[in-house]
N, C-alpha and C positions, 0 to 999 in steps of 0.2 A: 134493383136489377143488377146482375152480376157482370163481370168483365166480359167483353166480346169474345175473348179467347176461350170462354167456357162453351161457346156454341159453334166453334169452327174447328177444323182439324189443326193439329199442331203443324206449324210451318218449319219444316226441316228438310234437309236434302244434301246431296253431295256438294252443291255450290253455295250452301247457306251457312253464314257465320252467326254466332250467337248475338243476341241483342244486348250489347253492353257498350259503354262509352269507349272502352279500349279498342274493340273491334271496329267501331265506327271510325275511329281515327286511322287505324291501320289500313282500312279499305279505302279511305279518302286518299291516302298517300299512294296506294297501288293504282288508283284509277286516274291519276293525273296524266296529262298528255305525254309528259316525259317523266316517268317515275324515277326518283332519285335512288342512288345506291343506298341500300339498307345495311348490308353486311359486306365487309371486305375481310376475307379469311386468308391471312398470310400463310398459314401452314398448308392449307389446301391449294393455294395459288389461284383463287378466283374471287370475283365479287358478284353480288346478286342485288337486284333492285327490290323495291317493296312489292312490285307486281310479281316477280319471281317468288318472293318469300310467301306471299299469301296463297299463290297457286300451289306451292309445295306443302304449305301448312294444311290446306284442305285435303290434298292427296293423302298425306300421312294421317291426318285426323280420321279420314274415312276408313283407312286401313285399320287403325286402332279400334274404331267402332265395330268393324266386322270381326275382330278378334275377341271382343268382350263376351263374357257369359251372359245368359239371359237375366240372371240376377243382378249383375253389374249394370246392365242396360236399364233395368227397372229402377235401380238406385239413382242412376244418372237422370232418368226421366222425372223422378221425384225430387231432384236436386239434393240428394243425400250426399254425404261426404264420401268421395272415392279418391284414393291416392295412388299415384303412379310414379315409380322411381325414374330418374333421368341420370344416366351415367355417360358423361361426355365432357371433353374439355371445351373451353370457350371457342366458339366458331359457328359456322352456318348450321351444322347438324344440331348443335345445342339449341340454337335459336328456333329452328323449325320444331324440334321436339318440345321445347318449353311452350311455345304458342299453341301447338296442336293439342297438347294435353289440356290446356285451359279451354281451348275451343271445343273439346269433347265434353266439358263440364266437370272435369276432374281437377285435382290439385297436384302440382308438381312437387316432387321430392328430389331436388338436385343434390348430387353427391360428387365428391372429388373423383376425378378420372382414375387415380391410382390408389384408391384407398384399399386397405386390407379386406379380405373376404369377411372376416368376423365383424368388422365395423359396418360394412355394407349390410350384412345380415341383420344387425341390430337396428339400423335405420329402417329397413324395409319391413321388418316385423313390427317395430314400434308403430309404424304408420298403417299396418295391416294392408300393405300395398297389393294391388291386384295384378300388377305387371311391372317389369323393368324394361325400359327402352334404352338403347345404347347407340353410340356413334360407331363408325367403322373402326376407329382406333381403340375402342373400348369393348368391342364385341367378345373377344376371348375372355376377358375378365368378367363380363356380364354373364356369360354362360356358366363360368365356374361358380359364380355367386349363386345363381339360381339352382344349379345342380347340388351345391353344398347345402343350401337351405332345405331342399327336398330330402336329402339323405340324412342330414344330422338333426334337423328341426321338424321334419315332416310338414314343412310349410311350402306349398307348391304354388308358384305364380308363373305367369307368362314371361317369356324373354323375347322381346321384339327388337331385332337388330339385323343389319345396321340401318339407321334411320334413312341414310341416303338412298337405299335401295327402293324406298317407297315414295320418292319424289315423283312429281308428275312428269310423264314422258313428253307431253306437249303442253305448252303454256296455256293455261285456262284464260280465255279472254276476260279482261278486267270487267267489262260491261256485263258479263254473265254471272258475276259474283254478287250476291245480295246479302242483306242483313235480315235475320228472322223477324217476322212481325209478331212473334210470341211475346209474352210479358218479359220484361227485362230480367236477366239473371239476378238472383238475390245477391246484392253487393256485400252482404255480411258473410256470404259463403266463403269457403276456403279456396284460395288460389294457389298457395304454395306453402311449403314447410321448410324453414331454415333452421337447421340444428345449431345449437350453441356450441361453444368450444369444449365444454365438458371438463374444465380444469378443476371444478369443485365437486365432481361426481359424474355420473353418466350424462352424456349430452341430452339436452331437452329439446324437443321439436317445437319451435315457435310457429304457430299457424298464422299465416298472413291472410287477411280478408281480400276479397276481390277489389275493394276500394284502394288497396295498396298498389294495384297495377296502374291506375290512372291518377288517383288523388295524391298519393305520396310522390309519384313520379312527376306530376305536373307542378307540385309545390317546389320540388328541387329544381325542376327545369325553369320555372319562372324566376326563382331566386338567382340562379346562375346565368340566366339569360340564354338558355339553350334553344337553338332554332334548327330548322332543317338544313341550314348551311354549315352546321358544325360537324367536325370529325373528331371522334375521341379514340385514342389508342388504348385499347382494353388489354391489360396484362394481368389483372387480378383474378383470383379463383372465382369461378362462377357458381359455387355452392355456398358462398359466404355473403353476408348481408350487404357489404359494400360492393362486391362484384356484381350482385344482382340489382340491389336497390338504388345504387348510385351511378354506376358506369354502364348499366344495361338498360333498365326500364325507362329512366328519364330521357335517354337519347332515342330509344325506339319510339316512345310516346310522342316525342317532338318531331319525328320524321327525319332525324339526323342520321349520320353514317357511323357505324361502330366498326372499327378496324381491330379485329381480334388477332392477337399473337399469343397462342397458348404454349404451355410447357414451362420449364424452369425459366425464371427471369434472367435475361441476358443483357448485361449492361452495355457491352460493346455494340450489339445489334440495335439497342434502343437509342444510343447516342447517334448512330448512323441514320436511323429512321428520323430522329429529330432534325438532323442535318438536312435531310431531303425536303423538309417542310410539308405544308399541307395539313398539318394537325392544328386543332384549336383547343383541345382539352386533353388533360392527362391527370390521372389519379393514382396515387401510390400510398404506401405506408412508410414510416420512417426508415425502415431497413432499405427500401428501394432508393430513397433519396440519398441515404448515406453511401450506398454502393455507387450510385451515379456520380456523386461528388468525388469519391475516392478515385474512380476511373478517370474522371476529368483531370484531377491533379497528377495522376501517374502516367496518363497516356495522351492527353490532349494539350494540356497547358504548355508543354515544352515543344510543341510543333511550331512551324512557321506561323507568324502572325496572321497571314491571310487565310490559312487553313483553320487556325483556332477561331477566327472570326466567323467562319461558316457554322461551326458548332454552336457558338454563342448566339448567332442570328437564329438558328433553328430553335433553340431553347426559348428565346425571346418571342418567337413567332407563335408559340402556344399561348393563347389568350389567358387561359386559366389552368393553373395547376392546383390540385387538391391533395390534402393529406388527411388520412383517417386512421383508425385503429388505435392510435395513441398520439400524444403530442410530439411535434417535431422538435428535437433538441435545438437549443439556441444557436450554437455554432453552425449547425447544418442550415438552419433558417437564414442566418447571416450570409452564408456562402451563396445560397440561391437568390437571395434578395439583391446582393451585389451583382451577381452574374446576369440575372434577368431584369434588374431594375424595378422589380415588384416582388412582393412576398408570395410564398406558397400559402394558400388559404387552408386553415384548419377547420375542423368541425368536431362536434361531439355527438355521439349517438350510440345506439345499441341494437341488437337484433330485434328486440321486443318493441322498440318505438322509433326506430329510424333516427335521422339527424335532427335533433331538437335545438341545438346551439350551433350557430354558424358565424364565421367571420365574413363581414361585408366584402363585396367585391372591391370597394374602395376602403381598404383597411388601414389607412394612415392613422386614424384615431384609435385603433385597437391597441390596448396596452400589451407589452411584451409578455409572452407566455399565456395570454388569454386565448380561449377557444372561441370567443365571440359572444354574441348576444342571443337571447332566446328567439326562436323562430316564431313566425306569426301563427296564432291559433293554439299555441302550446302553453300549458300551465306547469310551472316548476315550483317546487317547495324545498327549502333548505331547512333541515332539522338543526337543533342546537349543536349537535356534534358534527355538523357539516354534511350529513348524508343527503344525497340528492334524490328527490322523488319526482316522478314525471306523469303527466296526463297529456295526451295529444290525440288528434283525430284519427291517426293511422296506426294506432297501437295494434299489436298482435291480438288475436281473439282468445287464444288459450295455449297452454302447453299440451301437446298431443297426448290424449288419453291419460291425463294426469291432473285431475281436478284439485287434488290437495296442493300440488306445487303451484298451480295457477292461483288458487286462493291465497296461499301464503306469500306470493310475490307482491301483494298489494297491501297498503295500510287500510285503516278503517274508512278513510275518505275516498278510496279507490285509486290512490296514486301508486304507480309502480315503483318498487324499491330497486333503484339502479345498482346499489352496492358500491357506488362511487362516492368519494368524499370531495366536496367542492367548496369554493368560496366565491364571494361576489364583491366587486367594487363598482358601485354605480350600476350601469346596465351590463357590465362585462363579467363573464364567468371564468373561473380558473379551476381546472381539475387537479386535485392533489393526489389522486390515485385510488386504487381499489381498497376498500376498507379491510378486506381480508389479507391483502399481501403488500400493499404500498404504504400503509400507515404503521410505523414502527413505534412501539411504546417502550421507551428506554429511560430509566431513572426518573419516572414521573412525567416525562415529556412525550408529546405526540409529534413524531417527525414524518414528514412526507418524503418517501424514498425518491419521488420524482424531482423534488427540489435538490436533493443531494446529487442525483444523477446529472442534473443540468449543470451544476458547478463543476463536477468532475469532467464532464464532456467538454467544458470550456478550456481545459488544460490542453496545450497544443500537442502533447504526446499521446493522448488517449484516443483510441479508435472506437471502442465500445465499452459500455459499463452496465452492470446490473446491480442494484442495491436492494438488499433484503434484510429483514430482521432475523437474527439468530438467537435462540433461547439462551438465557444466561441467569444463573441463580442470583447474582448480585443486582443486576440492572433490569431484570425481566427479559429484555432483549438487547442485543448489541447491534450496532449498525455495521453491516458486512457488505463489502464491495467486491465484485468480480470484474476485472478489467482486462481488456486486450490493448496492446500498445500498437501505435502506428509503426509501419515498417519502411516508410519512405525515407529518403536521404535527409530530409529536412527536420526529422524528429529530433527532439532535444534529449531523449532518453532511450537507451537500448534495454534497460532493465529498470525495475521500480521496487523500492522498499516501502513498507508502511510508513516509516518515519518521513520519507521523502514526500509521499502523497499527503500526509497530514500537514507537513510544513507548507506545501503549495496551496493547501486549502485554508490555512490559518486565517488569512485575511478575507476569505470569501464566505465562510460559514461559521456560525457560533460553535463553540467547543463541543456541545453535546450532539451536534449533527455530524461531526467529522467521523468517518469510519474508524473503528477500532479493530476490524478484521479485514484482511485483504487476501485475495487470491488472484494471481496474474495467470492468464491463459494465453495460448497461442491460437491465432486464427479468430474466426467470428464466434460469437455466442450462438449456440444452437437456436433455431427458430422453428415455429410451427409452419404448417402449409400456408398460412395467411400472413407470415412474416412477423409473428408476435414472439416475444421472449416470454416463455411460459414459466413464470417465477415459482409457481406451485410445484413444478417438476424440477426445475434447475436449482432452486434454493437448497433443498435437501441433498441434491446430487453434488453440488460444489461445496456445501458446508454440512457434512453428515454429523450425526450426534457426537462422534469422537473427533471432531474437527481439530482439536488441540494436538492430536497425535499425527495429523497429516502434514508432512514436510512442506508441501507447497503453500500452506496457509500460514500467514503471518498474523500474530495476535499482539495487540498493544497491552503491555503489562502495567501493573501498578507502579513498578519501579521506573518504567519509562515515562509514565505520566508525571511522576514526581520530578524527574529531571527537566521535563518540559515546562 
């Protein structure tokens, strides 16, 4: 005998949410006697409860459904893959748009709010998106994207914007909202597409299963002890794996409050917000923590003790601070550990498999520079050359419309090739860098650029550093460093020669690891939208093929080596 749903009408309607664990949770939060705040949107100047959120999600979902073509509606009814672009900064409109698209049965394609038209066109066409929904702040760009696609690519899709114009005019009573009695959605179906950075070629769209919405979110939530009483300050991009998978979904799934502050990261504003208190979580990338440290040293440390103590108290009041994207440099970690009396927790992960190595909440036993221990349910494999391979429950399902790339990303045993080089000491893992850019092969040695960067950052006059391998006929590659110097009054150097740098590193690094090429720049190293230093782009830019003829570049000569 078949399932009962074969003999009864489909249970759907304007007040009906899909039958999935994620929507079960969200509805429970909405139906509580006193619904908690779900989203605090700093830029918009308001906050909304889980009840408000679900009411607006249903209203917008219903509008989306009315706009879909008959073919798209048939595809959705048969649970076929349907993709919808989402153009919005982090905030309430983004949250409503994200959940509403999933509630429709489609998959979200989140995109950076200020991306170029050409890049947006690539993402939408790669996903074969049927529509682009946008926030009020992104409406003009969204319409330009859709018009350009139609004219230049003959690819026509719906543009539905602004999201806020389709919110419910009256709050839907929570008791009137129900979960469908239909069969549960296929949890292997697509829920979202997160595009990779594309530093080694065109960005690939990593398709995340519906299990990612709850399973991965609950795993992180349980590990970090996230509850409905928590408040996270969200300043990360919401089209990136960390911004969605770590500081959005786990908190939403736990019934916590997400305080969005979108736009360019503002160190002064963030310090003032910390000072006010009321936050329990914060997540950033090394660039953010370096800027926050520098702002403290230049603008806060010299204030009256009682004022300075207010900022310190605010930072210490945040129960957990996380750092992702890449390892936090030692001197920066030391600063925060001294200021907060506990370290910033690091983790290791990727778009394709999430955070698979994590630092324990009580990290006193974690060795310096380690990213932590393997997470529960995860299988890791280290090859002889240090390549790290991964299997875990919440891996991506595929690269969007690219079977060849999906197959080639795995080894014969089904492990994903991370492209990272790692080492292990006991239970603890250390990331040495990307095989393609962070492992320098010089004179028969394999050198971790990250190891060299850590020691250079330990020098009190260095603000930032990037170490890359530069092609060389004699050594294969040379170790090349691009640095920026600190500009505060306490710095010990106003200028830097290669000889001085090498002399200061002499007792910190073995000779073959010490840079033989140096370029000193003013200001910060250029970063991507997610705060990453993109070595694939910056390496050739700072050290072109004819680098020996560039006056700003210092090269260590054989004669100098002989004198040393």
